[in-house]
C-alpha positions in Angstrom: -17.9 -17.3 -4.6 -14.1 -17.6 -4.3 -12.6 -20.4 -6.3 -10.9 -23.4 -4.8 -7.2 -23.1 -4.2 -6.5 -25.8 -6.8 -8.3 -23.9 -9.6 -7.1 -20.6 -8.3 -3.4 -21.4 -8.6 -3.8 -23.3 -11.9 -5.6 -20.3 -13.3 -2.8 -18.0 -12.0 -0.1 -20.1 -13.5 -2.0 -20.4 -16.8 -2.5 -16.6 -17.0 1.2 -16.0 -16.7 2.6 -19.0 -18.6 0.0 -19.1 -21.3 0.8 -15.6 -22.6 4.4 -16.5 -23.3 4.4 -20.3 -23.5 6.8 -20.8 -20.7 7.1 -24.6 -20.2 7.1 -26.1 -16.7 6.1 -22.8 -15.1 3.7 -24.1 -12.4 5.1 -26.5 -9.8 2.9 -29.2 -8.4 3.4 -27.7 -5.0 0.9 -25.0 -5.9 -2.0 -27.4 -6.6 -3.0 -28.1 -3.0 -6.8 -28.1 -2.6 -8.5 -25.4 -0.6 -12.1 -25.7 0.8 -14.7 -23.9 -1.2 -15.6 -20.5 0.2 -19.2 -21.4 1.0 -21.4 -18.6 2.3 -19.2 -17.2 5.1 -19.0 -13.5 5.6 -15.6 -11.7 5.4 -15.7 -11.4 9.2 -16.2 -15.1 9.6 -13.4 -15.8 7.1 -11.1 -13.5 9.1 -11.2 -15.9 12.0 -10.9 -19.2 10.0 -7.4 -20.1 11.1 -7.3 -23.3 8.9 -7.7 -21.1 5.8 -5.1 -18.6 6.8 -2.7 -21.3 8.0 -2.7 -22.6 4.4 -2.1 -19.0 3.1 0.9 -18.8 5.4 2.5 -21.8 3.7 2.6 -19.8 0.4 5.2 -17.4 1.9 8.9 -18.0 2.5 9.2 -15.7 5.5 11.6 -16.5 8.3 10.3 -18.9 10.9 12.5 -17.3 13.5 12.4 -13.5 12.9 8.8 -12.3 13.3 8.3 -9.7 10.6 5.8 -7.1 11.7 7.1 -4.3 9.4 5.1 -5.4 6.3 4.0 -1.8 5.8 7.4 -1.0 4.5 7.7 -3.7 1.8 5.6 -6.8 1.8 7.1 -10.3 1.0 5.8 -12.0 -2.1 4.2 -15.4 -2.0 6.4 -18.0 -3.6 4.1 -18.2 -6.6 5.0 -14.5 -7.4 8.7 -15.1 -6.7 8.7 -18.1 -9.1 7.0 -16.0 -11.8 9.6 -13.2 -11.4 12.5 -15.6 -11.5 11.1 -17.5 -14.5 10.6 -14.3 -16.5 14.0 -13.1 -15.5 15.7 -16.3 -16.7 13.6 -16.1 -19.9 14.7 -12.6 -20.6 18.3 -13.6 -20.2 18.2 -16.0 -23.0 18.4 -13.1 -25.5 17.6 -9.8 -23.6 16.8 -7.4 -26.4 14.6 -10.0 -28.2 12.7 -11.5 -25.3 12.4 -8.2 -23.3 11.3 -5.9 -26.1 9.6 -8.2 -28.5 8.0 -10.8 -26.2 7.6 -9.7 -22.6 6.9 -6.1 -23.5 3.8 -7.3 -25.4 2.3 -8.4 -22.2 1.9 -4.9 -20.8 -1.5 -4.3 -22.3 -3.0 -7.5 -20.8 -1.4 -6.6 -17.5 -2.8 -3.0 -17.7 -6.3 -4.5 -18.2 -5.9 -6.8 -15.3 -4.8 -4.0 -13.0 -7.6 -1.7 -14.3 -10.2 -4.4 -13.5 -8.9 -4.7 -9.9 -8.7 -0.9 -9.6 -12.2 -0.4 -11.1 -11.1 2.0 -13.8 -10.4 2.1 -17.5 -7.1 0.6 -18.8 -6.6 4.0 -20.5 -6.3 5.6 -17.1 -3.5 3.4 -15.7 0.3 3.6 -16.2 2.6 0.9 -14.9 5.7 2.2 -13.1 8.0 1.4 -10.2 6.4 2.9 -7.0 4.1 5.5 -5.5 6.9 8.0 -5.3 7.6 7.9 -9.0 3.9 8.1 -9.8 3.2 11.0 -7.5 6.3 12.9 -8.5 5.1 12.6 -12.1 1.9 14.4 -11.2 3.5 16.9 -8.7 6.1 18.0 -11.3 3.8 17.6 -14.3 1.0 19.9 -13.3 0.9 23.4 -14.7 1.2 25.6 -11.6 2.5 29.1 -11.2 3.8 31.3 -8.5 1.2 32.0 -5.9 -0.9 28.9 -6.6 -1.7 27.2 -3.4 -1.4 23.5 -2.5 -3.0 22.1 0.6 -1.3 19.1 2.3 -0.4 17.8 5.7 2.7 17.5 7.8 1.8 13.8 8.2 2.2 13.1 4.4 5.0 10.9 3.2 8.5 12.6 3.2 9.2 12.0 -0.5 5.9 13.8 -1.4 6.6 16.6 0.9 10.1 17.0 -0.6 8.7 17.1 -4.1 6.2 19.8 -3.2 8.9 21.8 -1.4 11.0 21.6 -4.6 8.1 23.1 -6.6 7.8 25.7 -3.9 11.5 26.6 -4.2 11.6 26.4 -8.0 8.3 27.8 -9.1 7.0 29.8 -6.1 3.9 27.8 -5.4 2.5 28.3 -1.9 2.3 25.2 0.4 -0.5 25.3 3.0 0.2 22.7 5.7 -2.3 21.1 8.1 -1.0 19.5 11.2 -3.4 16.7 12.0 -4.1 15.5 15.5 -4.3 11.7 15.2 -6.0 9.3 15.6 -9.5 10.5 14.7 -12.7 8.7 14.4 -15.0 11.2 12.7 -15.1 12.3 9.1 -16.1 15.8 10.1 -12.7 16.5 11.7 -10.8 15.9 8.5 -13.3 17.6 6.2 -13.4 20.7 8.4 -9.6 20.9 8.5 -9.2 20.7 4.8 -12.1 22.9 3.8 -11.0 25.6 6.2 -7.6 25.7 4.4 -9.1 26.1 0.9 -9.0 29.5 -0.6 -9.7 31.0 -4.1 -6.0 30.4 -4.8 -6.0 26.7 -3.9 -5.3 24.7 -7.0 -4.4 21.3 -5.6 -5.1 19.2 -2.5 -2.8 16.3 -1.7 -4.4 13.5 0.4 -2.7 10.5 1.9 -5.4 7.8 1.9 -3.8 5.8 4.7 -1.2 7.6 6.7 1.8 5.4 6.9 3.1 6.6 10.4 0.0 5.7 12.3 -2.4 3.8 10.1 -5.1 6.5 10.0 -7.6 6.3 7.1 -8.8 9.6 5.8 -12.4 10.1 4.4 -10.9 10.9 1.0 -14.1 11.0 -1.0 -15.8 13.5 1.3 -12.7 15.8 1.1 -12.5 15.3 -2.7 -16.2 16.3 -3.1 -15.5 19.5 -1.3 -12.4 20.2 -3.4 -14.3 19.6 -6.7 -17.0 22.1 -5.7 -14.2 24.7 -5.7 -12.4 23.5 -8.8 -9.4 22.1 -6.9 -7.5 19.1 -8.3 -7.3 16.1 -6.0 -4.1 14.0 -5.7 -4.3 10.8 -3.6 -1.3 8.9 -2.2 -2.6 5.3 -2.2 0.7 3.7 -1.3 -0.7 1.9 1.8 -4.3 1.5 0.9 -4.4 -0.3 -2.5 -5.0 -4.1 -2.1 -5.3 -3.4 1.7 -8.5 -1.5 2.1 -11.5 -2.7 0.0 -12.3 0.0 -2.6 -12.0 1.0 -6.2 -10.0 4.1 -7.2 -13.0 5.9 -8.7 -14.8 5.6 -5.3 -12.3 8.2 -4.0 -13.4 10.9 -6.5 -9.8 11.9 -7.2 -8.1 13.2 -10.4 -4.7 11.6 -9.7 -3.6 8.6 -7.7 -0.5 6.4 -7.3 0.4 3.3 -5.3 3.2 0.9 -4.7 2.3 -2.7 -5.7 5.1 -4.2 -3.7 3.3 -3.4 -0.5 -0.2 -4.9 0.0 -0.6 -6.5 -3.4 2.6 -8.5 -2.7 3.9 -7.8 -6.2 7.7 -7.8 -7.0 9.8 -5.2 -5.4 9.9 -1.9 -7.4 6.5 -2.2 -9.0 3.9 0.5 -8.9 0.9 2.1 -10.7 -0.3 5.6 -11.6 -3.9 6.5 -12.2 -5.0 9.7 -14.0 -8.6 10.4 -14.7 -9.1 10.2 -18.5 -9.9 13.9 -19.1 -6.9 15.0 -16.9 -4.2 13.2 -18.7 -3.4 16.1 -21.1 -3.0 18.3 -18.0 0.1 16.5 -16.8 3.5 16.7 -18.5 5.4 13.4 -18.6 8.3 13.3 -16.1 10.3 11.2 -18.5 9.2 12.4 -21.8 8.1 10.7 -25.0 7.3 12.5 -28.3 3.9 13.7 -27.0 4.5 14.7 -23.4 1.3 16.8 -23.2 -0.8 14.3 -25.1 -3.9 12.3 -23.9 -2.4 8.8 -23.9 -1.6 7.4 -20.4 1.2 5.4 -22.0 3.3 8.6 -22.2 4.1 8.0 -18.6 5.8 4.7 -19.3 8.8 6.0 -21.2 11.2 4.6 -18.6 13.8 3.1 -20.9 15.1 -0.3 -19.9 13.5 -1.6 -16.8 12.8 -4.9 -15.1 10.4 -6.6 -17.5 10.5 -9.7 -15.3 9.2 -7.9 -12.2 6.6 -6.0 -14.3 5.2 -9.2 -15.8 5.0 -11.0 -12.5 2.6 -8.3 -11.2 -0.1 -10.3 -13.0 0.5 -13.3 -10.8 0.3 -11.1 -7.7 -3.1 -9.8 -8.9 -4.3 -13.4 -9.4 -3.2 -14.3 -5.9 -5.0 -11.3 -4.4 -8.2 -12.1 -6.3 -8.0 -15.7 -5.1 -8.3 -14.4 -1.5 -10.7 -11.6 -2.3 -10.4 -7.9 -1.3 -13.1 -7.9 1.3 -11.9 -11.1 3.0 -8.3 -9.8 2.9 -9.2 -6.5 4.6 -11.3 -8.3 7.2 -8.3 -10.5 8.1 -5.9 -7.6 8.2 -8.1 -5.5 10.4 -8.8 -8.5 12.6 -5.1 -9.1 13.1 -4.5 -5.4 14.1 -7.3 -5.5 16.6 -6.2 -8.9 17.9 -3.0 -7.5 19.4 -4.0 -3.9 19.9 -7.1 -4.7 22.0 -4.9 -6.8 24.3 -2.3 -4.2 25.0 -4.3 -1.0 25.1 -5.4 -1.4 28.7 -2.0 -2.3 30.0 -0.4 0.2 32.4 2.0 2.5 30.6 1.0 1.3 27.1 -0.8 3.5 24.6 -2.3 2.6 21.2 -2.4 5.5 18.8 -4.5 4.0 16.1 -8.3 3.5 15.8 -9.7 0.1 16.2 -12.7 0.9 13.9 -12.6 -0.5 10.3 -13.6 2.9 8.8 -10.5 4.5 10.2 -7.7 1.9 10.2 -6.6 -1.4 8.6 -3.6 -3.5 9.5 -1.2 -0.7 10.6 -1.1 0.5 14.2 1.2 2.5 16.4 1.8 2.0 20.1 4.1 3.5 22.7 5.3 2.7 26.2 5.5 5.6 28.7 9.0 6.6 29.5 10.6 4.7 26.6 11.7 6.2 23.3 10.4 4.5 20.1 13.9 3.5 19.2 14.4 1.8 22.6 11.2 -0.2 22.3 12.0 -1.2 18.7 15.6 -2.2 19.6 14.5 -4.4 22.6 11.7 -6.0 20.6 14.3 -7.0 18.0 17.2 -7.8 20.3 15.3 -9.7 23.0 12.3 -11.2 21.1 13.4 -11.2 17.4 10.3 -9.1 16.5 10.9 -6.7 13.6 8.9 -3.5 13.9 9.4 0.2 12.8 10.1 3.1 15.2 8.4 6.3 14.2 9.2 9.8 15.3 7.6 12.3 12.9 6.1 15.7 13.6 3.5 15.0 16.4 3.7 11.2 16.1 5.9 9.1 18.2 5.7 5.3 18.8 6.4 1.9 17.3 4.5 0.8 14.2 3.3 -2.8 14.0 2.2 -4.1 10.6 1.1 -7.8 10.3 0.1 -9.3 7.0 -2.1 -12.2 5.8 0.6 -14.7 6.6 0.8 -13.5 10.2 -1.0 -15.7 12.7 -2.7 -14.9 16.1 0.0 -17.0 17.7 2.6 -14.7 16.2 0.8 -11.8 17.7 0.6 -13.5 21.1 4.4 -13.4 21.0 4.2 -9.6 20.4 1.7 -9.1 23.2 4.0 -11.1 25.6 7.0 -8.9 24.6 5.1 -5.6 25.0 3.8 -6.9 28.4 7.3 -7.7 29.6 8.7 -4.3 28.4 5.8 -2.4 29.9 6.0 -4.2 33.3 9.8 -3.6 33.5 9.3 0.1 32.7 6.5 0.5 35.3 8.7 -1.2 37.8 11.6 1.1 37.1 9.3 4.2 37.4 8.0 3.0 40.8 11.5 2.4 42.1 12.5 5.8 40.9 
């Protein structure tokens, strides 16, 4: 049963402050009571607007600009902001002492906390700055030779595609691209696409768990199972799925995984996490080397030099905040919010929704388009006329405007979006009829 908000925030503050004895860390403002969870299901909690209204007060987002681009970088609750600022001020009292001798000692406790959330061993997790850094570590660290094949898709994230293209150019590996038709609502489509691309020379398959452009969730475990049968290493880009979808990393059956914690976990900007299955750690050379770059210790991937200890240590507060809400309840709310607006606009003349409404295939992210309008035009008018911030997408065979609410978003906010889309679509239909 989830804890009360009072005890949740007191525990969060104690977990951070207690480790380093930071006086006066937890303001009284965070000791507001929250009703006990009771026996409600996640679906019932998803519609409890009193609960989510209180969650909204934890964020310092603009009351005027409606931010529906949380998929890029999520805002942090004030509790996390305060932890970050306090650690930053603490480090500045004597940087080399407090950073290296005090704050740095909190990494193992943080590693354990993240591992518990991720469902893996602490010895399989490295703390870094983002998914790009973690995935590049694996992409450039694996022993691959000319002619080895890597299966990936044209809908994967550009930074990952560029990393693989560099290996192709430098080392002669062969990239085998799939061009997915999205959205899809059957596992078989994806499994068939990937299996058909596997050959005896395939060494790696690169899977994006939740495709950022359109919100499509891939059946990663089923594809990974097929890859393992063939001795193919599985890399998973979990940038948009961690602390968004309700799962544990081992559930995916992957060898390598990385995510950005400043997205759905709401941790400080520039915080991330790399997972490597214990027996595969020696197979990856450290991108930024220590004295044992091919050793079995996951910590070899943390030789980053001076970094922001303050943002790193505040990750723990973000984990506590997430746990106070609960993974299942959070996903149910995010999926509910996506469907709340998407169901209302999908039947409008001239409006198309390019994302599944089923929870197995999508979460909070969704893409829509208006016939006759370019994504940039729709995004510009949403921002200019309605002060709604979204993200235009034109990538390969995907075109539209991405909308990404978060747990602080309310149905009333999304009513504002529906009204704006209705107005734009009506005007566009009217212009087409006149033409």
